[in-house]
C-alpha positions, 0 to 999 in steps of 0.5 A: 500500499505504501508504494501504491499510495506513492504511485497515486500521489507524489506527496504523502498528503491526503485531503480529508473527506469532509461531509456537509459540503466542504469536500467539493470537486474543485477542492479535491481536483486542486489537491490531486493536481498538486500531487496530493490525494484529493477526496470527495465525501459521500456522506449525507449525499444521494447516490446520484449526487455522489455519481455527479460529483465523481463525474465533475471531478473527473472533468477537472483532473485526470489525477487519482482521487478518493471517495469516502463512505459512512457506514450504516448505523444498525437499528438496534445493538448488534443488528446485522448490517452486513458489516461491523459498522457501529456493532455493539453501540448503545441502544438509541433512547427515543425518549432522550431524543424527544427530550432533546427536541423539546430543548431545541424548540427555542432554537427552531423558533429563533431561526424561524424553522422546523426541527428535522425528522429524527427518523429520516434514515440510518444507512445514508444510502450505503448500498446505493453508493457502493453500487455507484463505486463498483459501477464507476470505480475510483482509485481509493475508497475509504470508510468512516464509522465502522468496518465494511464486510470482507465481501465489500472490500474484496469487491472494491479491490477487484474493481481496482480501488484501494480501501482505507478504513478509519480506526481510533483505537488499536482494537479498531485497527485490528478489526480493519486488518481482519476485514482485509482493508488495504490500509488503516486511517489512524485518527487521533483525538485531535481531529476535527469533525466526527471521530470515526469510532466503530462503537458509539459509547457515551463513556468514550467522550473526550477520552480518545488517544492522541495521534502520535501515541495511537500511531505507535500503538497501532504500528506495534500491533497491525501490519497494514500501512497507516495514514495519520489523521488528527490536528496536522497543519504543517509539513513538520507535523507530517514529517513527525507522523511519517517518522513515527511509522505512517505512510501518509498524513491526512489533513482536513482543517488545513484545507477548510480555509482554502478558496476551493473549499465548500465551507461557509465563509463564516466557518472559514473565518472562524478558524482564526477568529479570536472569538473562537479560542478552543475546540471541544468534542460534542454530540450537540449537532449530530449525536456522535462525538465530533470536534468543533469550535466552541460556540453558543450552540455547543455550550448550551446544548452539548451537555444534554445531547443524547448518544443518538446518531444519526437521529440528532443529525437529522433533528438539527439539520434545519437549525444549522442551515438556518443559522448559516443562512442568517449569518450566525456562526454561533448556531453553526457546526464549526468543525475544526481540529485542535490546530485550527489557529494555524489555518492558512488562506492559501489556494489548495494547490499552493497549500499542498506545495507549501506543505511538501516544501515544509516536509522536505525542510523538516526531513533535511533538518532531521538528517543534518542533526543526525549527521552532527550527532554522528560527527560528535561521536 
């Protein structure tokens, strides 16, 4: 996989797939054209929407790219989904969702909108999107929120796609290896947006593992190549994760502020706005732990949001859209990693080039220091 990934992208830089409209074809194309690996996010889109974005991306670049899928969520603990996606998750408490909806009634009145239907579906059109990717193979397919079945991974491999699956613990990485994926995306707790945990357990909130520690633990246990994700904003950090044993680095927040990104202007500005001083893992917007900039909505509702994904996501979707339309960043989901203050408003292709230059400089400095120590001895 390391050599296969190198063949796909000269620079070991992967643009994270960010659902919700951030990872648009223009962003993925710019990253891939610059020698990184651009990604589309299939989450929250229809199967036809995914097909149209792939078609558009192919019109913008002939370079390799990837598509990310969300694993379907089971209807109840241990429910069979043809995968290990979220198996063992805590039962959804419909009563808790109703209570949260009641709490959000004031938000709906303020933004003059209705709350969404929490029962709008749990599989995110998974099977239909898989069919699109098997009929129209792409170079790389990645998965979030669980592990696909071996049959799915084998089918994608036969179609010519490399497969990557997110893991946030050693146990999850082992599950990825057993399923037969080509590589593991090791996601540290520093990462912005949703943690790709396979099991959504309430007690896991805030207790995740830092990226460098996670790479070391997974590297000693799993033989698959690793792609490191979580708070990476500079080439020197890419050098660090590569030295720790990763084959490539995946960056999300670093690309949010680029002009090609589909993120709302308020989201881009908030990354470096002194008003937003820190990030926090929260269930406030989706019912699953996700890291975002601390704003009013997160402070007021985060402590009370139930562990209910995607029910809470569906419930709050109209609120988030209304807040964005009203220009109110305090009601939006401002997903961001811990390194958000280091965001640079550079064109995506230029950002890849800068990161690659920083990576080369960091490696050269490390080599020089090693040589100096050798001379002293």
